[in-house]
C-alpha positions in Angstrom: 0.2 0.0 -0.3 1.4 3.3 -0.9 0.3 6.6 0.8 1.3 10.0 0.5 1.0 12.6 3.8 -0.7 16.2 2.9 -1.6 19.8 4.1 -5.1 20.7 3.4 -5.7 24.4 2.9 -7.9 24.7 5.9 -7.5 25.7 10.0 -6.8 22.0 10.7 -3.3 21.3 12.9 -3.0 17.7 11.5 -2.2 16.5 8.3 -4.2 13.6 6.3 -2.8 10.5 4.2 -4.0 9.8 1.3 -4.0 6.5 -1.0 -1.9 6.6 -4.1 -1.4 3.8 -7.0 2.1 2.6 -7.7 3.0 4.8 -10.8 1.8 7.5 -8.9 4.1 6.9 -5.6 6.9 7.1 -7.8 6.1 9.8 -9.5 4.9 12.2 -7.1 7.9 14.3 -4.9 7.2 16.3 -1.4 6.2 19.7 -2.4 4.1 18.9 -5.4 0.4 19.7 -5.1 -2.3 16.8 -5.6 -6.3 17.5 -5.6 -8.2 15.4 -2.5 -11.6 15.0 -1.4 -12.2 16.2 2.0 -15.6 16.0 3.8 -19.0 14.8 2.2 -18.1 15.8 -1.5 -15.7 19.3 -1.5 -12.3 18.9 -3.5 -9.1 20.7 -2.3 -5.8 21.6 -3.4 -3.1 19.7 -0.7 0.6 19.9 -0.7 2.4 16.4 -0.3 4.8 16.9 2.4 5.9 13.1 2.7 5.1 9.9 0.6 5.2 6.4 3.0 3.8 3.0 3.2 2.0 3.3 6.6 -1.6 2.5 6.8 -3.3 5.1 9.1 -4.9 3.7 12.2 -8.0 5.7 12.9 -9.6 6.1 9.3 -9.5 4.7 5.9 -7.5 6.6 3.8 -9.0 8.1 0.5 -7.7 7.9 -2.8 -6.3 11.2 -4.3 -7.9 12.8 -7.0 -5.7 13.8 -9.7 -1.6 15.3 -9.5 -1.3 18.8 -10.3 2.2 19.7 -10.8 5.0 18.0 -12.9 7.6 19.3 -10.4 7.8 20.5 -7.0 6.0 24.1 -6.4 7.4 24.2 -2.8 10.9 23.4 -1.2 12.0 21.6 1.5 12.9 24.8 3.3 9.7 26.0 3.2 8.0 22.8 4.3 10.5 22.9 7.1 9.9 26.6 7.8 5.9 26.7 7.8 5.7 23.7 10.2 8.3 25.8 12.8 5.6 28.5 12.3 2.7 26.7 13.2 4.6 25.1 16.1 6.0 28.2 17.4 3.1 30.4 16.9 0.7 27.9 18.0 -1.6 27.8 14.8 -2.2 25.1 12.5 -0.5 24.0 9.6 -3.6 24.4 7.4 -3.6 28.2 8.4 0.2 28.9 7.2 -0.2 26.7 3.7 -3.0 28.6 3.0 -1.4 32.3 4.0 1.5 31.0 2.1 0.5 29.9 -1.2 -0.6 32.6 -4.0 -4.4 31.7 -3.7 -4.4 31.3 -7.6 -2.4 28.1 -6.7 -5.0 27.0 -4.2 -7.9 25.4 -6.1 -11.4 24.8 -4.4 -13.7 23.1 -5.8 -16.7 25.3 -6.8 -20.1 23.7 -6.5 -21.8 24.3 -9.7 -26.0 23.3 -9.9 -27.1 22.2 -13.2 -30.6 21.2 -14.2 -31.3 17.4 -14.5 -31.7 16.9 -18.2 -34.2 13.6 -18.3 -36.7 15.4 -14.8 -40.0 16.2 -16.0 -40.7 19.4 -14.1 -44.4 20.5 -12.5 -43.9 24.3 -12.4 -47.1 24.9 -10.2 -45.4 22.9 -7.3 -42.5 25.3 -7.2 -42.3 28.3 -4.8 -41.7 31.7 -6.1 -37.9 31.4 -5.0 -37.3 27.8 -6.4 -39.0 29.1 -9.7 -37.0 31.8 -10.0 -33.6 29.1 -9.8 -35.3 26.9 -12.5 -36.1 29.6 -14.7 -32.3 30.8 -14.8 -31.7 27.4 -15.8 -33.5 27.2 -18.5 -31.3 30.5 -19.6 -27.9 29.0 -18.9 -26.5 25.4 -18.7 -25.2 25.9 -15.2 -25.1 27.9 -12.1 -22.6 29.0 -9.2 -23.5 29.6 -5.6 -22.8 33.2 -5.8 -25.2 33.6 -8.8 -28.0 32.1 -6.9 -27.2 34.5 -3.8 -27.7 37.5 -6.0 -30.6 35.7 -8.1 -32.8 36.0 -4.9 -31.2 38.4 -3.3 -30.3 36.8 0.0 -28.0 34.5 1.9 -29.6 31.6 3.4 -30.2 29.6 -0.4 -29.3 26.2 0.5 -33.0 25.4 1.7 -34.4 26.2 -1.9 -31.7 24.4 -3.4 -32.1 21.4 -1.2 -35.7 21.6 -1.7 -35.0 21.2 -5.4 -32.8 18.6 -5.3 -35.3 16.7 -3.5 -38.0 17.5 -6.2 -35.3 16.0 -8.6 -35.2 19.4 -10.4 -31.6 19.8 -9.9 -28.2 18.1 -9.4 -24.9 19.5 -7.7 -21.4 18.7 -9.6 -18.2 19.4 -7.7 -15.7 20.7 -10.4 -12.1 22.4 -9.6 -11.3 25.4 -11.6 -7.6 26.2 -12.6 -7.3 30.2 -11.9 -3.9 31.3 -12.8 -3.7 31.8 -16.8 -0.5 32.6 -18.2 -0.4 36.4 -20.2 -0.3 35.8 -23.8 -0.1 38.8 -26.2 -0.7 38.8 -29.9 1.9 39.4 -32.9 1.3 39.4 -36.4 3.8 38.6 -38.7 3.5 38.8 -42.7 2.6 35.0 -44.7 5.3 33.0 -45.6 4.0 32.9 -49.1 5.2 37.2 -49.8 8.6 36.4 -48.7 10.5 36.6 -51.6 10.4 39.6 -54.4 8.0 38.2 -56.5 5.9 37.5 -53.8 6.0 41.0 -52.5 5.1 42.7 -56.1 1.4 40.4 -55.8 0.9 41.8 -52.5 1.2 45.3 -53.9 -0.9 44.4 -56.7 -3.8 42.5 -54.3 -3.6 45.7 -51.9 -3.6 48.4 -54.8 -7.3 49.3 -54.0 -7.2 48.7 -50.3 -5.7 52.0 -49.3 -6.3 51.1 -44.9 -5.1 48.1 -45.7 -2.1 48.8 -47.7 -1.1 51.4 -45.2 -0.7 49.0 -42.6 1.8 46.5 -44.2 3.7 49.4 -45.5 3.8 50.5 -41.6 4.7 46.7 -40.9 7.5 46.7 -43.1 8.7 50.3 -41.3 8.7 48.5 -38.0 10.3 45.3 -39.0 13.3 47.3 -40.4 14.0 49.6 -37.5 12.7 46.9 -34.8 14.3 43.5 -35.8 12.0 41.9 -33.1 8.6 40.6 -33.1 5.5 42.9 -33.7 2.3 42.9 -31.2 -0.9 44.2 -33.3 -1.3 46.5 -30.7 1.9 48.3 -31.9 1.0 48.3 -35.2 -2.4 49.4 -34.9 -1.2 52.6 -32.8 2.0 53.1 -35.5 -0.6 52.8 -38.2 -3.4 54.8 -36.2 -5.7 52.3 -37.4 -8.0 49.7 -36.2 -8.1 46.2 -35.4 -10.9 45.3 -37.7 -8.8 46.0 -40.6 -5.9 44.1 -39.2 -8.5 41.0 -38.8 -9.2 41.6 -42.7 -5.3 41.4 -43.4 -5.6 38.3 -41.7 -8.6 37.0 -43.2 -7.0 37.6 -46.5 -4.0 35.3 -45.6 -1.5 38.6 -46.1 -0.5 38.7 -41.9 -0.6 35.9 -39.6 -1.2 36.0 -36.3 1.2 34.3 -33.4 1.0 34.7 -29.5 3.8 34.7 -26.9 3.5 34.1 -23.4 5.0 37.4 -21.1 5.3 38.5 -17.8 2.9 40.5 -16.3 5.4 42.9 -14.2 8.1 43.6 -16.8 11.2 46.3 -15.7 12.7 47.4 -18.7 16.1 49.5 -18.1 19.5 49.0 -17.5 21.1 49.0 -14.0 23.9 51.4 -13.2 27.5 50.6 -14.8 29.3 52.9 -12.2 30.1 52.1 -8.5 28.3 53.4 -5.8 30.6 56.2 -3.8 29.9 55.3 -0.2 31.1 58.4 2.2 33.6 57.7 5.2 31.0 57.1 7.8 29.2 54.3 5.4 32.4 52.7 4.2 33.4 52.1 8.0 29.7 51.0 9.1 30.1 48.6 5.5 33.3 46.9 6.7 32.1 46.7 10.8 29.0 44.7 9.7 30.8 42.3 7.3 33.5 41.5 10.4 30.2 40.8 12.3 28.4 38.5 9.7 32.2 36.7 10.1 31.1 35.4 13.9 27.1 36.1 13.8 24.2 35.7 11.7 22.6 38.6 12.9 23.5 42.0 12.6 22.0 45.3 13.7 22.2 48.4 11.8 21.4 51.2 14.2 21.9 54.3 11.8 20.1 58.0 12.3 17.5 59.2 10.0 18.6 59.8 6.8 22.2 58.3 7.6 22.1 56.2 4.0 21.5 52.9 4.8 20.1 52.3 1.7 23.5 52.5 0.0 24.8 50.2 2.5 22.3 48.0 1.8 23.1 48.3 -2.0 26.7 47.4 -1.3 26.2 44.2 0.7 23.3 43.1 -1.8 26.1 43.1 -4.9 29.0 41.4 -2.7 26.0 38.8 -2.4 24.5 38.5 -5.9 28.4 38.0 -7.2 28.1 34.6 -4.9 25.1 33.8 -7.3 23.1 34.0 -4.0 19.0 35.4 -3.8 18.5 38.3 -1.6 15.6 39.2 0.3 14.7 42.6 1.1 11.4 42.8 3.4 9.7 46.3 4.2 7.1 46.7 6.7 4.7 48.9 4.5 3.8 48.8 0.7 3.8 52.1 0.7 7.7 52.0 1.0 8.1 49.5 -2.0 7.5 52.3 -4.5 10.2 54.7 -3.5 13.1 51.8 -2.8 11.9 50.0 -5.5 12.9 52.8 -8.3 16.2 53.2 -6.1 17.1 49.3 -6.1 16.4 48.9 -10.1 18.1 52.0 -11.2 20.9 50.1 -9.2 20.3 46.5 -10.2 18.2 46.8 -13.4 16.1 43.7 -14.2 17.2 41.5 -11.3 14.6 42.6 -8.8 11.2 40.9 -8.4 8.4 42.6 -6.3 6.0 40.7 -4.0 3.1 41.9 -1.9 -0.6 41.7 -1.7 -1.3 44.6 -3.8 -0.3 42.7 -7.0 -3.4 40.4 -8.1 -3.2 36.4 -8.4 -1.4 36.1 -11.5 1.1 38.4 -10.4 2.1 36.7 -7.9 1.8 33.8 -9.4 4.6 35.0 -11.8 6.8 36.2 -9.0 6.6 32.5 -6.8 7.4 30.8 -10.2 10.3 33.1 -10.8 11.8 32.7 -7.4 11.3 28.8 -7.7 13.0 28.4 -10.5 16.0 30.8 -9.5 15.7 33.5 -12.4 17.7 35.8 -13.0 14.6 38.4 -12.9 14.3 37.5 -9.0 17.6 37.9 -7.6 16.9 40.2 -5.2 12.9 39.9 -4.0 11.8 43.1 -2.4 8.5 42.9 -0.6 6.2 43.2 2.4 6.0 39.8 5.4 4.4 38.0 2.7 7.6 37.5 0.8 9.0 35.6 3.0 7.0 32.7 2.3 8.5 32.6 -1.3 10.1 29.2 -2.4 14.0 30.0 -2.1 16.5 27.8 -3.4 19.6 29.4 -2.1 18.8 32.7 0.0 22.3 34.3 0.9 21.1 37.4 2.9 18.1 39.0 4.1 17.5 42.9 5.1 14.8 43.7 7.4 14.4 47.4 6.9 12.7 49.7 9.8 12.7 46.2 11.8 11.1 47.9 14.9 8.2 48.7 12.8 4.7 46.6 14.5 3.4 46.0 11.1 6.1 43.0 10.6 3.3 41.4 13.0 0.6 39.7 11.6 -2.4 39.8 14.0 -5.2 38.5 11.9 -5.8 35.9 10.4 -3.8 33.2 11.7 -0.7 32.7 11.3 0.1 35.3 13.7 4.1 35.3 12.8 6.4 38.0 13.0 8.2 38.4 10.0 11.4 39.6 11.5 11.6 36.6 13.7 10.8 34.0 11.3 13.3 35.7 8.7 15.8 34.5 11.6 14.8 31.4 11.4 14.7 31.0 7.5 18.1 32.7 7.1 19.3 30.0 9.8 18.2 27.1 7.8 19.6 28.6 4.4 23.0 29.3 6.6 22.0 32.9 5.3 22.9 36.5 6.8 20.5 38.7 8.6 20.6 42.8 8.5 18.3 44.3 10.6 18.1 48.3 10.2 16.9 51.0 12.0 17.0 54.4 13.2 15.2 53.3 16.4 15.4 49.7 16.7 12.9 47.8 19.1 13.7 47.3 22.6 14.3 43.7 22.1 16.6 44.0 19.4 18.8 46.3 21.1 18.7 44.1 24.1 20.0 41.6 22.2 22.8 43.2 20.1 23.8 45.0 23.5 24.2 41.5 25.1 26.4 39.8 22.3 23.8 37.6 20.5 23.5 39.9 17.6 26.3 42.2 15.9 25.7 45.5 16.6 27.4 48.6 14.4 26.2 52.3 14.6 26.5 55.6 12.4 25.6 58.5 14.0 25.8 60.9 11.1 23.5 62.2 8.7 24.5 61.4 4.8 26.2 64.8 3.1 26.9 65.7 7.2 23.4 67.9 7.2 22.4 68.3 10.9 19.4 66.8 12.6 16.2 68.8 13.0 16.0 71.0 15.3 12.9 70.2 17.6 10.4 72.7 18.9 8.1 72.1 21.5 4.9 74.1 21.6 3.0 73.8 24.9 -0.9 73.3 23.9 -2.5 74.4 27.5 -0.6 77.4 27.1 -1.5 78.5 23.9 -5.4 77.6 24.4 -5.4 80.0 27.7 -3.5 82.9 25.9 -5.9 82.4 22.8 -3.2 82.0 20.4 -4.6 78.8 18.7 -6.3 78.9 15.0 -8.7 75.8 15.0 -6.2 72.6 15.9 -2.7 75.0 14.8 -1.0 77.2 17.2 0.3 80.9 16.2 4.0 79.3 16.2 3.0 76.3 13.5 1.2 78.7 11.5 4.1 81.2 11.1 6.5 78.5 10.3 4.2 76.8 7.5 3.9 80.3 6.1 7.6 81.1 6.6 8.3 77.3 4.2 5.5 78.0 2.0 7.1 81.3 1.3 10.5 79.9 0.4 8.8 77.2 -2.0 9.3 74.3 0.3 7.3 71.4 1.5 5.4 70.6 4.6 4.1 67.3 6.2 1.6 67.4 9.2 1.2 64.2 11.0 -1.6 63.0 13.1 -2.5 59.5 13.5 -6.0 59.6 13.2 -8.2 59.3 10.0 -11.3 60.7 9.6 -12.7 64.1 10.7 -13.2 63.9 14.1 -13.6 60.4 16.5 -16.9 61.7 18.3 -19.8 63.7 17.4 -21.9 64.5 20.8 -24.8 66.0 21.6 -24.3 69.3 23.6 -27.7 69.0 25.3 -27.8 65.2 26.7 -24.6 64.2 26.0 -25.1 61.6 23.4 -22.7 60.0 21.5 -23.5 57.9 18.4 -21.8 54.1 18.9 -21.5 51.3 16.4 -24.3 48.7 16.6 -21.8 46.2 16.5 -19.1 47.0 18.4 -18.0 48.7 21.7 -16.3 52.0 19.7 -18.3 55.5 19.2 -18.4 56.2 15.3 -15.7 58.3 13.7 -17.3 61.2 11.5 -16.3 61.6 7.9 -17.0 64.9 6.5 -16.2 64.3 2.7 -18.6 61.3 2.6 -21.1 63.2 5.5 -21.3 60.0 7.2 -20.7 58.2 10.6 -18.3 55.1 10.1 -17.0 52.2 12.3 -12.9 51.7 12.3 -13.6 48.0 13.1 -16.2 46.6 11.2 -17.3 49.0 8.4 -20.6 49.8 9.7 -21.3 53.5 8.5 -24.8 56.0 9.0 -25.5 59.1 7.1 -24.4 62.3 9.4 -27.3 63.0 11.3 -29.1 66.2 11.7 -30.3 66.0 15.4 -29.8 63.9 18.2 -30.8 60.1 18.2 -31.4 60.5 22.2 -33.1 63.7 22.6 -33.7 65.0 19.3 -31.7 68.2 20.3 -30.0 69.6 17.1 -26.8 71.0 19.0 -24.3 68.5 17.8 -20.5 69.0 18.0 -17.2 67.2 17.1 -14.5 66.2 20.0 -10.6 65.1 18.7 -9.4 66.0 15.1 -8.4 63.5 12.6 -6.6 63.8 9.0 -10.0 65.4 7.0 -10.3 68.0 9.9 -6.6 69.2 9.7 -7.1 69.1 6.1 -10.2 71.5 5.9 -8.5 73.9 8.6 -5.4 74.1 6.1 -7.8 75.2 3.4 -9.1 78.1 5.4 -5.8 79.5 6.8 -4.0 78.8 3.7 -6.5 79.2 1.1 -3.6 79.2 -1.8 -1.5 75.8 -1.0 -2.2 73.1 -2.8 -3.1 70.5 0.3 -2.6 66.5 -0.4 -4.0 63.8 2.4 -2.6 60.2 2.8 -4.3 58.0 5.2 -6.5 54.5 4.2 -9.1 56.2 2.6 -6.9 57.8 -0.2 -4.8 55.2 -0.8 -7.3 52.6 -1.7 -6.3 50.5 -5.3 -3.1 49.1 -6.4 -1.3 52.2 -6.7 -2.8 55.0 -4.4 0.5 55.0 -2.3 2.7 55.7 -5.5 0.0 58.4 -7.0 0.4 60.5 -3.4 3.9 59.9 -3.1 4.6 60.8 -6.8 2.8 64.0 -6.7 4.3 64.9 -3.2 8.1 64.7 -4.9 7.2 66.2 -8.3 5.8 69.1 -5.8 2.1 69.0 -6.9 1.4 69.6 -3.2 2.8 72.4 -0.7 1.3 70.0 2.4 0.7 66.7 3.1 -0.9 65.6 5.6 -1.1 62.2 7.0 -1.1 59.4 9.3 1.4 56.8 10.4 2.5 55.8 6.5 4.6 59.1 6.6 6.2 58.0 9.5 8.6 55.1 7.4 11.4 55.5 5.7 10.2 57.9 2.8 13.0 60.4 1.3 11.8 64.0 0.6 14.1 66.8 -0.4 12.3 69.4 -0.2 10.4 69.0 3.4 11.9 71.3 5.8 9.1 71.4 8.0 7.2 68.6 9.9 4.4 69.4 12.4 2.9 66.9 14.9 -0.4 67.8 15.7 -1.2 66.2 19.1 1.7 64.1 20.7 -0.4 62.9 23.3 -2.5 60.8 21.4 -0.1 57.9 21.2 1.4 58.4 24.6 -1.8 57.5 26.5 -2.2 54.7 24.2 -3.3 51.6 26.9 -0.4 49.5 25.8 2.9 48.8 27.7 4.8 49.9 24.4 3.0 53.0 24.0 6.1 55.1 25.5 8.5 53.3 23.1 6.3 53.1 20.1 5.7 57.3 20.5 9.4 57.9 20.4 10.0 55.8 17.5 6.8 57.1 15.6 7.8 60.8 16.6 11.8 60.4 15.5 10.8 58.8 12.2 8.5 61.3 11.3 10.9 64.3 12.8 13.3 62.1 10.7 11.6 63.6 7.1 12.7 66.9 7.5 15.7 68.4 6.8 17.0 65.6 4.4 19.1 68.0 2.0 21.5 70.7 2.8 19.0 72.9 5.0 18.6 72.5 8.7 15.1 71.1 9.1 12.8 71.8 12.0 9.9 69.8 14.1 7.2 71.2 15.5 5.5 69.1 18.0 2.3 70.3 19.8 1.7 68.7 22.9 -0.6 69.2 26.3 2.5 67.9 28.4 6.0 69.0 27.2 7.8 68.0 29.9 7.1 64.5 29.6 10.1 62.3 29.3 9.8 60.6 26.3 8.9 64.1 24.2 12.1 65.4 25.8 13.5 62.0 25.0 12.5 63.0 21.3 13.5 66.4 21.3 17.1 65.6 22.2 17.6 62.4 19.8 18.2 60.5 22.9 17.4 56.5 22.1 20.0 55.3 25.0 17.8 57.3 27.6 14.5 56.2 26.2 16.0 52.7 25.9 17.3 52.8 29.9 14.1 54.0 31.1 11.9 51.7 29.5 14.4 48.7 30.2 14.3 49.5 33.8 10.0 49.5 33.7 10.3 46.5 31.6 11.8 44.4 34.7 10.1 45.6 36.9 6.6 44.7 35.4 8.1 41.6 33.6 7.6 42.3 30.0 9.7 41.1 27.6 12.5 41.4 26.5 12.6 39.8 30.6 10.1 37.6 29.7 8.1 36.2 26.8 4.1 36.7 26.2 1.3 34.2 25.0 -2.0 36.1 25.0 -5.3 34.3 24.8 -8.2 36.1 23.2 -11.4 34.0 23.5 -14.8 35.5 21.6 -18.2 34.6 21.8 -22.0 36.4 21.2 -23.3 34.9 24.5 -21.8 37.4 27.5 -22.5 35.2 30.3 -21.2 31.6 28.8 -18.0 33.7 27.4 -17.4 35.1 31.4 -17.8 31.6 32.6 -15.5 30.1 30.3 -13.3 32.4 30.7 -12.9 31.9 34.0 -12.9 28.3 33.8 -9.3 28.8 31.4 -7.8 31.3 33.7 -8.0 28.6 36.6 -6.9 25.7 34.9 -4.1 27.5 33.4 -3.1 29.3 36.9 -3.1 25.8 38.4 -0.8 24.4 35.9 1.8 26.9 34.9 4.3 28.3 37.8 4.4 31.6 36.0 2.4 35.1 36.2 -1.2 34.6 34.5 -3.5 37.6 34.1 -6.8 37.9 33.5 -9.4 37.1 32.4 -9.6 40.6 31.6 -12.5 43.2 29.1 -10.2 44.6 26.6 -10.6 48.8 26.0 -13.0 47.6 23.6 -14.7 44.8 24.6 -17.2 43.8 22.0 -16.4 43.9 17.8 -18.9 42.8 15.4 -21.6 41.3 18.2 -19.0 39.5 19.9 -17.9 40.1 23.7 -14.2 39.2 23.9 -11.8 38.5 26.9 -8.2 38.2 27.1 -5.6 36.1 29.3 -2.2 36.6 29.4 0.7 34.5 30.1 4.2 35.6 31.3 6.8 32.9 30.5 10.3 33.9 32.5 14.0 34.1 30.6 15.0 30.6 32.5 11.5 28.4 31.3 11.5 26.6 28.4 9.2 28.1 26.5 8.2 24.7 24.2 7.0 22.9 27.6 5.0 25.9 28.2 3.4 25.8 24.7 2.7 22.2 24.9 1.2 22.4 28.5 -1.0 25.6 27.1 -2.2 23.2 24.1 -3.1 20.3 26.1 -5.3 23.0 28.5 -6.6 24.3 25.6 -7.8 21.0 23.9 -9.4 20.1 27.1 -11.5 23.4 27.1 -12.4 22.5 23.6 -13.8 18.7 24.8 -16.2 20.7 27.3 -19.3 20.7 25.6 -20.7 24.0 26.6 -17.6 25.9 26.0 -17.0 24.4 22.4 -18.7 27.5 21.2 -16.1 29.9 22.3 -13.4 30.7 20.1 -9.7 30.9 21.5 -6.9 32.5 19.3 -3.6 31.9 20.5 -1.0 34.8 19.9 2.6 34.3 20.8 4.9 37.6 21.5 1.9 39.5 20.3 3.8 42.9 20.3 
């Protein structure tokens, strides 16, 4: 008996065994995809991770349906890495597989509904809904579930389908659909019978009276003479300024022949730089030290202040690794950064760069996947967000993690809830590759590891081209409001500085970490605030759409004209978001061109690039934005940065609030004065003497690090303790309360370490589900593996209690 062990793209923690024939057994290799039946009549694409002869004991193995690949699509390195992620982050291996593969490679059976051909239907016996489906099937041969939902305009359609099956009107069939299609481009060439001189004479004779057709043929000759490469139909029509119908007529007359060639969807045309990249003395020194560190250690931290030229050092290191024939992975925290960086790296390395992130469509992702798998020259350097970590690297030599402190490297939903920085270090270890972590404000844990000798450590404390760090000015909002020196949310100093910058033709960035117009609308008469129906949050007012929205579930209502509780018309907005700042700027600076960059304005594939390019090309004078602006963007004409209200970040209920605020403000400040002039940063705050704000003012990273480390040790937080957070969700408040208490008691009895909870988080209900959290703090000297096994056992027994089975528990390891 021959078997394969497979992973299914479902949230299942175990692998499954399927039977194969001897011929299949000899053909199948690890990492190939097969389609398998699962459940009653569903078919899924599974991944083979083992081939063996052991009969499963608890169930009878079904046979596989078909083999999808001729060669492995997933490498052994990937399978081992995915198993590690599933084990370390306590999630199902199926979740990792589903998250890692481009969804075009994960076929699922689409349920097709067809009418039974040989049955006689009595239409009078059908209800309205049933008749609508029956009628639709008379028009077309088959329908999908989604089609029926739109025909009946309701979600719950299965009872209707079931009745029709019982009445012998319908049959269901499962079919798999291959979703990836290569991109084919249409080319034309002259028919072979006109190749000779006599043939050309005949051709001109035929086209004597057809002027438009003759025009196209003459243009074809011109193009083939000048370009010496195949000619696309599109190019021919553009050059001749003609139409597709005329080309079609020439093809039908057998004068032109059409043919198709496969082409990549993402193509970069252009050459890399030939000349050598020159590093400054400080950069050169850092470059040498990194290489020395790599001789002894696999991971090195590059702590370089903002605008110190870290990207040039990365490029120099990439050159060295490419020379040895190895692949390079360059991870970025946000898609917004890829546009600028890809441009810089492509101007240097030409066509060796592939890009991979979630704004690409399915087919584009499959192409990058295949290029990396085949170690193609186009994919020697892969730039991407955290999902690029799952690509099938063949021979990885070097990983760069830029802005390593960013919280977006941690995936919060859905599972696997992995941290790209830590997972990349494990992946590099498997490939025997080196990892460089770069940041102007490293995370506490990384800096601690570097200082304690676990990682290498290199510093650059001078900006590139010796431009000085920006001057930071604090504005005390209490004092300004008291002295009536505020115009809306702008202090007199900020308005003065913006006016000066605009008169000098410089650009300004304003930072406010809240989108929308204002987070709260309040009734002055009775104090009522509109809340979301399904979540425990107030609705945010969006002025340009004139609606109130919930930022958690997307629920929205039209902007109320009167209070819903007491019908008073005195409504006021509290708090400020990016939209409100934009509105105020329009009234204060009517002649300035103002842009806004937040989640609302950057939807769509090139949303980020459009705004960044417009700002770089000086189409905007002032750019207002959320934390997207705080990343490593490079604008040479910005000499003033304003932080509208620093306090919203500082008083966030999170043990990393001060560290995050320091990082965010320092990064935003680093966008100023990146050319010759000294930049200015204005921070508006109600608390100018706060330690963190003072540390930002003096660029005192070490002071912030020491202060936070002291607190972390006292209150048992990382890097001294590892944290696992359990989140419990359930629609029934009492059942959740009881279940959370049961779980907490069993955990605290079985674990000799701090177990905190069960706690209601600040937002205790989202999408009608109540939430409770339990936090487990694991000391450094305890085995984390053993602790996880105990937690998993307790969770399994929690699931076995029948009344708690409906409570959803998610495990988040290292949730920070």
